[in-house]
C-alpha positions in Angstrom: 0.4 -0.3 0.3 2.9 2.3 0.9 4.9 1.3 -2.3 1.6 2.4 -4.3 1.1 6.0 -2.2 4.3 6.7 -3.1 4.1 6.3 -7.3 0.7 8.1 -7.2 2.9 10.6 -5.5 5.9 10.3 -7.3 3.6 10.8 -11.0 1.5 13.6 -9.0 4.8 15.2 -9.1 6.3 14.7 -12.1 2.8 15.8 -14.2 3.5 19.5 -13.2 6.0 19.7 -14.3 4.8 20.7 -18.0 7.0 21.6 -20.9 6.8 24.7 -20.6 7.6 24.6 -17.2 10.8 23.4 -18.1 11.9 24.8 -21.4 11.6 29.1 -19.0 13.9 27.0 -16.7 16.5 26.4 -18.8 16.0 29.9 -20.6 16.9 31.2 -16.8 19.9 29.4 -16.8 21.6 30.2 -20.7 23.5 33.8 -20.0 22.1 37.3 -21.6 22.3 38.3 -24.7 25.2 40.7 -25.2 24.5 44.2 -25.6 23.6 45.9 -28.4 27.2 47.5 -29.0 27.8 51.5 -29.2 29.2 53.8 -31.5 32.5 55.9 -30.1 33.4 56.7 -33.5 31.2 57.6 -35.3 33.1 58.3 -39.0 33.2 61.9 -39.2 34.3 63.6 -36.3 36.2 63.5 -33.0 33.6 64.1 -30.8 33.7 62.2 -27.6 37.2 62.1 -27.5 39.7 64.9 -25.5 42.7 65.5 -24.7 44.0 64.6 -20.8 43.6 68.4 -20.1 39.7 67.2 -21.0 39.8 69.6 -24.0 39.1 68.5 -27.9 41.0 67.2 -30.1 42.4 70.5 -32.5 45.6 69.1 -33.5 47.5 66.2 -35.1 44.1 63.6 -35.0 41.5 63.9 -38.4 38.5 62.3 -39.7 39.5 60.9 -43.5 36.7 58.5 -45.4 35.4 57.6 -42.3 38.8 56.8 -40.0 40.4 57.8 -37.2 43.9 59.3 -38.2 46.8 60.0 -36.3 48.7 62.4 -38.9 51.7 63.7 -37.1 52.9 63.5 -33.3 50.4 65.5 -31.0 48.8 63.9 -28.0 47.0 60.5 -27.2 43.5 61.2 -26.8 40.7 60.5 -24.2 37.1 59.2 -24.1 35.0 61.4 -22.8 34.1 59.3 -19.7 35.3 56.2 -17.4 34.3 52.4 -18.8 34.5 49.3 -16.4 32.9 45.7 -17.7 33.4 45.9 -21.3 34.1 44.7 -24.7 36.0 47.2 -26.9 36.1 46.6 -30.5 38.1 48.6 -33.4 39.7 48.5 -36.5 43.4 49.2 -37.1 46.2 49.4 -39.4 49.5 50.6 -39.0 52.1 52.0 -41.0 56.1 50.5 -41.8 57.8 50.8 -38.2 54.5 51.7 -37.0 53.8 51.6 -32.9 50.7 52.7 -30.8 48.6 51.1 -28.0 45.1 51.4 -26.9 45.2 51.1 -23.5 42.2 51.2 -20.7 41.4 51.7 -17.4 43.2 54.8 -17.7 44.1 57.2 -14.4 46.7 59.2 -12.6 49.6 58.0 -11.3 51.2 61.6 -10.0 51.6 63.3 -13.5 51.6 60.5 -15.4 48.8 58.8 -17.0 48.7 55.5 -16.9 46.9 51.8 -18.0 46.8 48.5 -19.7 47.4 48.5 -22.8 46.5 46.8 -26.1 49.9 46.7 -28.0 49.4 47.8 -31.8 53.3 47.3 -33.2 54.9 46.6 -36.6 56.9 43.5 -34.9 59.4 42.4 -37.6 60.5 45.9 -37.7 61.4 45.8 -33.9 62.5 42.2 -34.7 60.4 41.1 -31.7 59.4 37.9 -32.1 54.9 36.6 -32.4 55.3 36.1 -28.4 57.3 39.1 -27.0 55.9 40.9 -24.2 56.5 44.4 -26.2 54.3 42.8 -29.5 51.5 43.0 -31.2 48.1 41.9 -28.6 50.5 41.9 -25.9 49.1 42.9 -22.4 51.8 45.4 -22.5 54.9 45.3 -20.8 52.9 42.0 -18.4 51.3 39.0 -20.5 52.6 37.8 -24.2 50.0 37.2 -26.8 50.6 33.3 -27.9 52.8 32.7 -30.9 50.5 31.8 -33.6 48.4 34.7 -33.3 46.4 35.7 -36.6 48.4 38.8 -37.6 48.2 40.7 -40.8 50.5 42.1 -42.4 51.4 45.8 -41.6 49.0 48.6 -44.5 46.5 46.2 -43.6 43.3 46.7 -41.2 42.8 44.3 -38.6 40.0 43.3 -36.2 40.8 43.6 -31.9 38.7 43.0 -28.8 39.4 43.7 -25.3 37.5 42.2 -22.6 37.4 43.4 -19.2 34.5 41.8 -17.3 35.7 42.3 -12.9 38.7 41.7 -12.8 39.5 39.6 -16.0 41.4 41.1 -18.7 41.2 39.5 -22.6 42.7 40.9 -25.6 41.3 39.2 -28.7 43.2 39.4 -32.7 40.9 38.7 -35.4 38.6 36.1 -34.1 41.5 35.0 -31.8 41.9 34.7 -28.4 45.7 35.8 -27.2 46.0 36.5 -24.2 44.5 37.1 -20.9 44.6 37.8 -17.2 43.7 38.2 -14.0 43.9 41.3 -11.4 44.8 40.8 -8.7 46.6 37.1 -8.9 49.0 36.2 -8.1 51.3 36.1 -10.8 49.7 39.7 -11.8 51.1 41.0 -8.8 54.7 39.3 -9.3 54.2 40.0 -13.3 53.6 44.1 -12.2 56.8 43.9 -9.7 58.9 43.0 -12.2 58.0 45.3 -15.5 58.1 49.0 -16.0 55.1 49.6 -13.7 56.7 48.0 -10.6 56.8 51.2 -8.9 53.3 52.4 -9.6 51.3 51.5 -6.4 48.0 49.4 -6.9 48.7 49.7 -10.9 45.1 48.9 -13.3 43.5 47.6 -10.1 40.9 50.4 -10.5 38.0 49.5 -11.3 37.1 52.1 -14.0 38.8 54.6 -16.1 38.9 55.9 -19.5 39.8 54.8 -23.1 43.8 56.4 -24.4 44.2 56.6 -28.6 47.9 56.5 -28.2 50.0 58.9 -30.1 54.0 57.4 -30.4 54.3 59.8 -33.4 53.3 57.0 -35.5 50.7 57.3 -38.2 47.9 55.2 -37.6 44.1 54.3 -38.3 41.3 53.4 -36.4 37.2 53.1 -37.4 34.7 50.7 -36.3 35.1 51.6 -32.8 32.5 49.9 -30.6 31.5 49.7 -27.0 29.1 47.1 -25.3 28.7 47.6 -21.6 28.8 44.7 -19.3 26.8 43.9 -16.2 29.1 41.2 -14.1 28.5 38.1 -14.6 30.9 34.3 -15.0 33.9 35.3 -17.5 33.1 31.8 -18.7 29.9 32.2 -19.7 30.8 35.3 -21.4 33.7 33.6 -23.8 31.2 31.2 -24.7 29.3 33.9 -26.2 32.0 35.5 -28.1 33.0 32.7 -29.6 29.6 32.2 -31.2 
């Protein structure tokens, strides 16, 4: 008799778990879709970008054929506002011997404005191995990119992506993740201490900061600069979405 009652209760329980309800639970477990990208460069003006003093950009940079072009040494330029968790996509190209970079979590360290850098470089001209700690795509001076990174020749546009999610950093190049780091990890502190940033207390530990397009005096072109601001989520799920 008891076995019969137990079986009946189980039947009632499972009958209440309708297909729509199960589907709803699966949807709740699925990661939320990524937000729509927001342009940081409108292809027509320098709106949204300022100098280190927060003033309009009036020299060195120009807009040509829908591209943001650094034509001569002048000044690095900065986003008007700060960002915390985000996916930053951009396309770029340099000339022979070129050197530039895109920095994020930029803030003041005494008299210097510094941040984590996605290096843009003519690796061959600088005689860097593809996985050098200062080569293209590196987390500059801290983490080297993978040796088989899919870098296009100088003069051609590359597509890069920077992902900042809490304390996790990812650098992507032409659809491939090539470098990553965990800010605040034991390895992070060891690498920072051994780098040029070792004397900068708390380097890059700030949760938010501005973006910087670097002026190294070499002609550089940017286009299709967009950002997707993220809410805190699990890095594993986010990476899965990026690979789709």
